[in-house]
C-alpha positions as CSV (number, residue, x, y, z in Angstrom):
1,Q,59.3,85.5,171.2
2,V,61.2,85.6,167.8
3,Q,59.5,83.8,164.9
4,L,61.1,83.6,161.1
5,V,59.0,81.7,158.4
6,E,60.4,81.4,155.2
7,S,58.4,80.7,151.9
8,G,58.1,80.5,148.6
9,G,60.4,77.7,147.3
10,G,59.7,75.3,145.0
11,L,60.5,73.7,141.7
12,A,62.6,75.2,138.9
13,Q,64.1,75.2,135.8
14,P,67.9,75.9,135.2
15,G,67.5,79.6,133.8
16,G,64.1,80.0,135.8
17,S,63.5,82.2,139.1
18,L,61.7,82.3,142.3
19,R,60.9,84.6,145.2
20,L,61.3,83.4,148.3
21,S,59.9,85.8,151.3
22,C,60.8,85.6,155.4
23,A,58.1,87.4,157.5
24,A,59.6,88.1,161.0
25,S,57.9,88.9,163.9
26,G,58.7,88.9,167.9
27,F,61.0,91.9,167.5
28,T,61.5,95.1,166.0
29,F,62.2,93.7,161.8
30,S,63.6,97.5,161.1
31,M,66.8,97.4,163.8
32,Y,68.4,94.6,162.8
33,Y,70.3,93.0,159.7
34,M,69.1,89.8,158.4
35,D,70.3,86.9,156.3
36,W,69.5,84.5,154.2
37,Y,71.2,80.8,154.1
38,R,70.9,78.0,152.6
39,Q,71.9,73.8,152.9
40,A,72.4,71.7,150.0
41,P,71.8,67.9,151.1
42,G,74.9,66.4,152.1
43,R,76.4,69.5,152.4
44,E,77.3,72.9,155.6
45,R,75.0,75.5,155.6
46,E,76.6,78.6,153.5
47,F,75.6,82.1,153.3
48,V,73.5,83.3,150.8
49,A,72.9,87.1,151.3
50,R,72.7,90.1,154.0
51,I,71.0,93.3,154.0
52,S,71.5,95.6,156.1
53,N,68.6,97.3,158.5
54,D,67.7,100.4,156.9
55,G,65.7,99.3,153.9
56,G,69.3,98.0,151.9
57,G,71.7,100.3,151.5
58,I,74.2,97.6,152.4
59,T,74.2,94.5,150.7
60,T,76.4,91.4,150.7
61,Y,76.2,88.3,148.2
62,A,77.9,85.1,147.9
63,D,80.2,85.0,144.9
64,S,77.9,82.2,144.0
65,V,74.7,84.3,143.4
66,R,76.1,87.5,143.4
67,G,74.7,88.6,139.9
68,R,71.7,86.5,139.9
69,F,70.4,86.8,143.1
70,T,68.9,90.0,144.7
71,I,68.6,90.5,148.4
72,S,65.7,93.0,149.8
73,R,63.2,94.2,152.6
74,D,60.3,96.4,153.4
75,N,60.3,97.2,157.1
76,A,56.7,98.0,156.7
77,K,55.7,94.4,156.5
78,N,58.3,92.5,158.0
79,T,59.1,90.9,155.7
80,M,62.6,90.0,153.6
81,Y,63.0,88.9,150.6
82,L,65.1,86.8,148.1
83,Q,64.8,87.1,144.3
84,M,66.9,84.2,142.3
85,S,66.8,84.3,138.9
86,S,69.5,82.5,136.5
87,L,68.6,79.4,138.7
88,K,71.1,76.8,138.6
89,P,70.8,72.8,139.9
90,E,73.7,73.2,142.2
91,D,71.4,76.1,143.6
92,T,69.0,73.5,145.0
93,A,68.9,73.3,148.6
94,R,66.8,74.1,152.2
95,Y,67.1,78.3,152.3
96,Y,67.0,79.4,155.6
97,C,66.5,83.4,157.5
98,R,67.8,84.5,160.4
99,R,68.8,88.2,161.9
100,T,72.8,88.3,161.2
101,Q,73.1,88.5,165.3
102,G,72.2,84.8,165.3
103,D,68.6,83.0,165.8
104,P,67.7,79.5,166.1
105,W,67.0,78.1,162.6
106,G,63.8,77.9,161.2
107,Q,62.1,75.5,159.2
108,G,63.3,76.7,156.0
109,T,62.5,77.0,152.1
110,Q,63.4,74.6,150.0
111,V,64.0,74.9,146.4
112,T,64.7,72.2,143.8
113,V,66.2,73.1,140.4
114,S,65.7,70.7,137.4
115,S,64.6,70.1,134.4
């Protein structure tokens, strides 16, 4: 069955960086567009970034992260990444990955930005 496992979260200082990973299995990873979402406490889950299936020819970002976050993927490793830089306290959230077409939400990985 489809399995998506997020990792790489943690505590970062404002202005710092983190790289998240999303390990995929149970489907042909290279055939699907993939998304990152996040959910902060008390807020609805929101879209962060999207990447096309062809190794990243097309990428889309939420306005709030454009220019600071970079989405990428390695189809040979069935893994997607989110490089987060210039982190802000408002980036604090639990981050999730899924196929653009939709999947059940996984456990996510917690990112906390605080001094």
